[in-house]
C-alpha positions, 0 to 999 in steps of 0.5 A, spaced: 506 506 527 512 510 525 510 517 523 517 519 520 516 521 513 520 517 507 526 521 504 526 521 496 530 515 495 525 511 500 519 513 496 522 512 489 524 505 492 517 504 494 514 506 488 518 501 484 516 495 489 509 497 488 509 496 480 504 490 479 502 485 473 495 487 474 492 493 471 487 494 476 491 494 482 496 499 478 490 504 478 489 503 485 496 504 487 497 510 482 491 514 485 494 512 492 501 515 490 498 521 487 494 523 493 498 521 498 505 521 496 508 527 500 505 525 506 507 518 506 511 515 513 515 509 514 509 506 517 505 507 511 511 504 507 511 498 512 504 497 511 504 497 503 510 493 503 506 487 506 500 488 501 505 488 495 507 481 498 500 479 496 498 475 490 495 480 485 488 477 485 489 477 493 491 484 493 485 486 488 480 482 493 482 487 498 482 493 494 475 492 492 473 490 499 471 483 497 475 480 503 479 483 509 486 482 511 488 475 514 490 475 521 497 474 519 497 481 516 492 485 519 496 490 523 495 498 524 499 499 518 496 495 513 489 497 515 491 504 515 494 504 508 488 499 505 483 505 507 488 510 504 488 505 497 480 504 498 478 511 498 
């Protein structure tokens, strides 16, 4: 996983990309940024981007541990970011 830190511009774009239509997802994401924003890496951004491509209900199922990532998105980056979002 790429451990290079995100610059301010990339972080701002990532925050914008993470806006969701479902309030419950937004709450998880806001808490994630509040806790981890200063230490986010390019690898984290890649994992988060994959998760943000999911439909809101599929993302919520992952966040609430109703499901685990499907094989096609189950990467180290996705697993790490998902663990950070869940905690």
